[in-house]
N, C-alpha and C positions, 0 to 999 in steps of 0.2 A: 504493500500500500504506500509506504513512504517513497519507494523508488518511483512508483507511478506518479505520485504527487510532484516529486522532484522533476521528473521528465516533463510533466505538464507545465511546471513553472518555467523550466528552461526553454521549452517550446514557445511559451508566451513571450518570453524576453526576446527570443530570436525573431518572432513575428513582428513584435513592436519595433525592433531595430531595423528589420527589413522594410517596414512601412515608412519609418523615418528616413531611411536611405532613399527610398523611392521618391518621397516628397522632396528631399534635397536635390536629387538628380533632376526632377522636373523643374524645380525653381532655377537650378543652374542652367538648364537648357534654355529657359526663357531669357535669363540674363545674358547668355551668350548670343542669342538671337538679337537682343536689343543693342548689343555693342556694335553691330554692323548695320548695313542697310537692309531694308525690307522692300520687296517689290511684289505687288499684288496684280496677278494676271487673270485673264479668263473672260467669262461671259456675264450675262445679266445677273446671275446668282451671286457673283462676286462684286459687280459694279453697284448692286443695290437697287435694281429696278423693283418697284413696289413698296419701297421703304420710305419714299419721300426725301425731302432735304437734299435735292440734287444740286451739285456744284455747277453753277451756270457755265463756267468755262469748259465743262466736259461735253456740252452739246448733246448730240443724240446718243452718246455713250452712257449718259445718265448715271454718273458716278455719284454716290450718295454719302453724306456725312453720317448716315445711320447704317451703312454697310459694314459688315464684320471686319474687312481690312482696315477701314478708317478708324473703327472703334479700337482695334488691337493697337494700331500705331499711336493713338491718343493715350492709351493706357500704358504703353511700354516705352515710348519715346526712343525709337531706333535712331541711329545716327543719320539716316536718311529714309524717306518714304516716297516711293514712286507707285502711283495708282494708275495702272494702264488698262485694267479690265474694262470691257465695253459691251453694252447691250447688243445682242445679236451675234456676238463673235463666234466664229468657228475656228477649228484648229489652224486653218490657213491664215486667218486674221491674226491670231496670236503670233505666228511665225513672221508675218509681214509687218505688223504694226506695234507689237507690244513688248518686244524683248530688248529694245535699245538700252534701258536703264540697268540691265544686268551686267555685272562685272565681277572681278576677283574679290572685291570687298563685300559683295552681297552676302548677308548671313542667313536671310530667310526669304523664301519664295512661297507664295500660295497661288493655287490655280484651280479653277473649276472650268472644265471644257469637255465637249463631246455631245452634250444634249442637242445643240443646234445642228451639228453634223448628222445626227440620227433623225432629224426631222421633227423635233419637239413641237414646234408651233403648228405644223401641218397635222400631226397626230391629234393634238388637242382640238384643232378646228374640226377635223373629221369626226371626232368622238362627240363633240358638243352638237354638231349640226346634222349628223347623219345617223343611220341605224346601228344597232349593235353589231351586225355582221360587217358593215363597212368599217366600223371602229376596229374590230378585231383584225380585219384584213390589213388595215393601215399599220396597226401595231406589229403584225407579223412581218411586214416589210421592213419596219424600223429595226426589229430584233435581228433580222437577217443581215442588215447593214452593220449592226453592232458586232455581229459574229465575224463577218467577212472583211470589212473595210476599216472600221473604226480603230482596231488595235494598231494598224500600221500608221495611221494618222496621229494617234496618241504617242506612239514611239518617236515620230519625227519631232513633236513638240517637246517631249521630255528630254530627248537627246540634245536638242538645241539649248534648252534651259541649263542642262549640266555643262555643256561646252562653254557657255557664257558665264556661268556662275559655279565654278568647280568646287567651291567650298561651302555652298549654301545648303541649309536644311530645306528640303522641298516638301511642302504639304499639298497633296492633291485632295481637293475637297469634293465630296460626292453630292448626290441629290437626294431630297427627301421623298418618301412615299406621299402621295397627294391626299389619299382618302382614308378615313376611318370607315371600316366595313361593318356590316351587320346593324346599321342604324337606319332609322327613317329619316330621309334627307331628300329635299327637292333637288331636281337636276338630273344628272346622269343615272342610268340604271346601275344596279349592283354588278351586273356583268361587265359593264364598261369600267366601273371603278376598280374592280379586282384586276382586270387586264392592264389598266394603267399602272396600278401599284406593282404588278408583276414585271411590267416593262421597266419601271424605275429600278427594281432590284436587279434585273438583267443588265441594265446599263451600269449600275454601281459595281456589279461583279466584274464586268469587263474593265472598267476604269481602275479598280483596285488591283486587278491582276497585272496590268501594264505598269502601274505605279510601283508595285513590288518588284517587277522585273528591272526597274531602274534604280532600286534602292531608296525609293521615296516613301514617305509616310502617307497613308490613306486616311483622310478625315471623314469618318462615317457619321452623317447627321441624322440617320434614320432613328436612332435611339433618342436623341434630344427632341425630335419632332413628334415622337410617339405621344398620343393624347392631344396633339395640337394640329392634327390633319383637318382638311375640309370635312365637314359633317361631324366634327367632334364637339361642337358647341364652344370651343375656345381655339379657333383656328389661327395658326400663324402663317397661313397661306391665303392669298386672294383666290376666290372662285372667279367665275366669269364676271368681268367688270365691263359692261357695255359702254360706259361713259369714258373709260380709259382702257381699251382692250389690251394695250401693251403690258399692263400690270397684272393681267389675269394669270393665275397659277404661278405667281412669284411670291417670295416671302415678304411678309409685312415687316415693319420696323422691329416688332417683337420677335419675329422669326429670325431676323439677323442677329439681334442681341441675345436671344434666348436659345436659338437653335444652332446657329453657325458659330458665333463667337466662342462659346465654351469648347467646341470641338477644336477650333484653331488654338485656343489657349492651351489645351491639353497636348496638342500635336507639336506646337512650336517650342 
């Protein structure tokens, strides 16, 4: 009995020490990231479409002061902050227009990309306006693209990031599931909602695999958005906004600060 109690006591001490070490390591990683420059790349989920507070000089890119990259930079004061994420961006746009600030002193890079390449806007338009069968067919086309073509495009972006910022910690940010299932909710059918959620999972799986292939960290936001999907009663995502269609299916300010920022904080 004494031996058992002693073993339990020692185990608890080791566990506590391990937790303390993990916390210290996380804090150290954030401090290291803050000592160099931070560059935020990607599409509308990084620029902050849907969150409001858009920076006038960003024009159609709609970079927001409520977007998670801006919030992270404000909290951690990196030596420099370059915010080049842009609404509507595809992988080719990142390569052509967003990588200039990257250099050998860049300590942290975040990027969300791939959804527009896979036809995100067209998928949602089809699913909102057309039948279940049309929605499922369009999603099947998108999934096939994610399987066949998107990995190579992601590889091109990730390789370019590493070449330009050889010492940076790179955090690849994923996409949330849109809908809470099994609830009574106006709008799309349950069949459509489930297919859209499954498509988001499929996209995240592909993005995470390519991020891992380049030694990058994948920031999975599905956990932080759980309970805050559309139809949840406390949604951090816009549903269809007929008055501002571009904000539809994008995170609100609460989604950026409560869904995305904690993931970036943990990963950076």
